[in-house]
N, C-alpha and C positions, 0 to 999 in steps of 0.2 A: 207340375213344375211351377205353378203360380205361387206356391207357398215358400219357395226358396228365394231369398232376397240376396242380391249381391252386396257385399260390404265394400264401400269405397273410402271410408274415413275412420280415424281413430275415435274411440268412445271417450267421453269426458273422464271416466275413471282411469283409463290408460294414460291420458295426458297428465292427470294429477299425480299418478305414480311416477312418471318420468320426472316431473318437476320436484317431487319429494326426494328422489334419488339424486338428482343434480344438486339439490340443496345440501344433502348429507355429504356428498363428495366435496363441495365447495367449503363446507365447514371444517372438513379435515385438512384440505390442501392449503387454504389461505394462511393459517398460522405458520406453516412450513415455509411458504414463499415470503412471508413478511420479513424474516431475518436474513434473507439471501443477499440483499443489497449491502447490508452492513458487513456481512461475511466477505463479500467480494471486495469491498473497500479495504478491509483489513488485509486480505490476501495481496492486493495490489501494492500496498505500502510495504508490507513485509518482504514481498518479492523484490521491490526496488532496493530496500536496505540490503538484501542478500546480494543483489547485483553490485551494489557499491562495495560490499565486503569482499566478494569473490573476484571481481574483475577490475572495476574502476580504481578502488583503493590500492590494490597491489601494483597497478600500472603507474599510478601517481607516485607511490612509494619507490618503485624501481627507478623512476625518472629522477627523483630527488637523490637517491643513492648513487646513481650513475654520474651525477653532477657534484660528487664529493659532499653530499649533504648528510645530515644526521638521521634521515628517514622521516622527518616531520613534513606533513603536507600542509601545515599552516601557511597561510598566505603571507607573502612579504610585501604585497602592494595592496590591492583592493581586497576587502574581507570576503567578497563573494566570488573570488577568482582563484584558480590554481594555474600557475604558469601563464598568466595573462588571458585565460579563457574561463568563462563561467561554466559551472557544473553541467548544465544541459548539453554542452558541447561534447562531453565525454560519454553521455548516455543517449541511446536512440529515442527513448520516450520518457519524458519527465511527467510523473503522475499529476493529474489535475487536482488531486486531493491535497497536494502539498503546495506551499507558497514558495514559488521559485525565487522571489525577491528576498526571502528570509535566509537563504543559504549563507552560512558564515563559517569559514574555515577556522577562524580564531576560537570558535566554541569547541573545537576538538580538544579534549582534555589530555594531559600528558601521560597519566598513569591511572591506576585505580582511583576511583572517586566518583563524585556526583557531577553529572554533566547537564548543561542546558541544551535545548534542542539545536542541533546542527541545521535542520530544516524543520520549519514549523508547519503544523497541520492547518488546513482550511476548514473551518466549521467544527461542529461537535460530532463525536463518534469516530473520527479518524485518528491516525497515529502521527506522532512526531518521530523524527529520525535523529539519533544521537551518534556522536563520533568520539572514539578514542584514538588519539593521534598515533602515528607510527614512530618507531625508534630504530636504531641500527639493526635490530634483530627481529622486529615484528612489524608487519604491515598494519595500516590503520584498520579499525573495526567499526562497523556501523550497526546499530540496533534500532528497531522500531518499538515504540511504546506509546500507550495512550496517556501516560503521565506527563507532567510538566518538567520532571527531572528523571534521569536514569543513572543508576549506580553501576559502574563497570567493575 
C-alpha cells in the first residue's frame, strides 16, 4: 500500500486546460454581449415611442376633440406642455436616454413630410422621437429614429 499516493490537488496541465477552455468561451461570448447595451437602448426608446403612439397620443387627441378642437396636440401655451402639463406627467417613466427639456409639441408636423425631433436623444447611438400631429380623423403618431429628421 505504500506505492499508492492519494491525490489532493489538480495538476498543472489540468489547470492550463481549464484556463484555455475559459478563454475560448470568453472569446465567443464577449462580442455577443458587447452590442447588448446598444440594443437595449434602442428597444427602450422604440418602446417609449410606441407608448406615445398607442396610449398617450390618443388620450391627448381625444382630450382635444372633446373640447371641440381639431385634433391637434400642438401646444397653445408653452412649447413643452400639453394642456398645462409637461409630457412626463402623462407617462410613468421618461427614458434617461432622451432629453426631457427638448420636448416640443410645436415640432409635430401637420401631415406627410419631414419632421424635426419632437424629443431629442442624449448622446450618440440613441434615437430621437418624431411626431406627426393629429387631425379630426387621425390621432398623433410618434416614431423613433437615429436620424436628425424623419419623413412621415
